[in-house]
N, C-alpha and C positions, 0 to 999 in steps of 0.2 A: 504494500499499499504506499502511496506517495506521501511523504512528510510534508507538513505544512511549515510555512517559514518560521512560526512561533516554536514548533517542535524541533527544527533544525537549530535554532538560537540556543535552545536548552541544551541539545546534544553537543553543541561546540563549546560550552562553558568548560573552562579548565577547572580541575579539581580545587576546591577551597584549601588554600595554605595560610596558616597562622601567619599573621602580620604582613602579608602580601595584599597590596590594595585591590580591591574587588575590579577595578577597571582593568588590570592585567589579565583577570579570568575571562572578561567578556570581549576583549579585542580579538576578533578572528577576521579572515579575509574571504568574503563571499564573492560569488561571480554573478549572482542573480541580484538586481537591483531594482528597486520600484521606481515608478514615474516621478514620485514625490520630489519636489525641488528643495535644495538646501538653501536656506535663507542667507542673505547677505550677512546678517548679523553673526550667524553661526560660522560663516567662512571666516569673518573676521577673528571669531574666537581661536579657530584652529590655527590660523597664521600668527595670531598674537602669541600662541603657545610655542610655535616653532621660533619665534623671534627671541625667546628666552633660553633656547638650548645652548649648551656650552660648546665652546670651540677653541681651537688652538690661537693663542695670543689674542683672544676675542675678536678675531677677524670677521667671524660671522659671514662666511663665504658663499652661503646659500643664497639662491634665488629661485623663485617659483613662478612659471607660467601658469595661470589658472583659466580654464575655459568651461563656461557655462553652457548648457545645452542650448542648441541653435544658434550659437555664436561662431563666428569665422575661426576664433583660437580654438574652440572646442573641435571644430572639424579638422583643423591642420593637425591637432594632437591624435585625433581618432586615425586620421589618414596614414600616419606614420606607424601604426600598429601592426604586428603580424597577423596574418589571417586567423590564428588560433584565438588571439584576443579580440580581434575585431568582430569575433562571432558573439561577444557578451558585454565588453567594455563599453562600447558607445550606448548602452542602455542606461548606464549611470548618468545623473544628471550633471556630474562635474568631473573634469578630467585635469591633472595637474602634472606638469613636467618639471622636475627638478634639475638644478644645476649647480656647479660650485666653482667659484674663481680659484685659478690654480696657483696664483702667485699672492703672496701677501702685499697689502696695499702701502705699508709704510717703507718698504724696501725693494719690492718687486722679487725678492727670494721665493723660490719654489716652496709651495705649501704642500707638503706630502700627506697632509692629513684632512685635505680639503673634503674629499668625497666622505671621509670618515665623519666629518662635522656635518655634512649634508645628511648622512644617515641619522645622526643624532636628532637634528631638527625635523626630519620626517618622521622619526619615532615619536616625537612630542606631539606631531599632527594626528598621528593614528591613535594616541592615548586620549588627547583632548576630543577627538572625533567620538570616540567610544564613550567617553563621559556623557557626550551630548546625545547618546542613543544612534549615531551614525555609524557607518562602517567603511572601511578603506580596502583596497587591494593594490598592492604594488607589482609593477610589471617591468621585467627586463626585456619583455619581448616587443621591441619596437625597433625601427631603422633610425638609427642616431643620425646619419647623413640626412634623411629626409627631414627630421625635426629640426636640425640645425639650419638647412637650407629655408625651411618654411619660415623660420622665425629670425633668420639672419643673427643667429647667436655667435658671437666672437669665439675664435679659437681659445682664447684665454679662459674660457670656461668649459669644464668637463661636464658631461652630462651624467645625471643619475637615473632614478626609475621614472617611470609614468605611474601615476597614482588615480585610480578610480575612487570617487568619494560620493556617498549617498546613502539612502535607506536601504535595508534588505528587502529583497523581493521574493516572490515565491519560487522555489526550486523548479517547479513545474515549467516556469517561463524558459528555461536553459534550453538550447537548441539541440543538444545531442546526449547521448548516455554518458559519454566520458565525463563531461562537465557535471551532470547530475550526480554520478558516483562521487566525484571529488566533494561537491557541495553537501552530501548527506553522510559523509564517512566521519567517524570520530577523529578528534585530533590527537597527535601524539607528539612527545618530546623525549630527546635523549635524557638519560638520568644524570643528575648532578655529578656522579662519580665519572663520568666520561668527559664532562666539560670543564669541572673545576679541578685543578691539579696543584699539587704541592711540589712536584718535579714531573719531568716528562715521563708519562706512563704511570704515575702514581697519584691516585686520587687524594684530594685534600680532606682532611678531617674537620667536618662541618658540624659535629655533634660531640 
């Protein structure tokens, strides 16, 4: 039997963990988005959250191009997506292209952590969105050359992910079985013993 959006939302909740903020449990990445628009006020909130992300030397190298449905900006971002992502992502009401300046502004030296800092700002967006009842889905599957040319992005900026932002839709709206299976499958994560180490190959003692 087909699961509803609300049933999928419950399925995707991470297990409750003591002292971990609830927003971390509720953040997940759907591919089915509803037609409901994201208000300008909520967009401002998610980008305000990104503005306060940490960055190397407080450079704040991130920039975001945001396209709202039916805009030229939205269409340009959507047109850069690979076919797999074009099958679902343009149903979201908002598409966002992230990028990061590759040199520090104060001395033009290479900023080797620019994309890392963009990732931090993007994570802040995903968490603020989740706190507002929104969902996000980041995509590596797009043609960077197409996006760069469409927006005339200078070479001094490295491109990050494209993000779909909106409200969760019904899984039945997805166009094929592969997408539906991913949408309705439980989430999983590697154990802490695999990702938190005291030395290479040696799990850190966390209890």
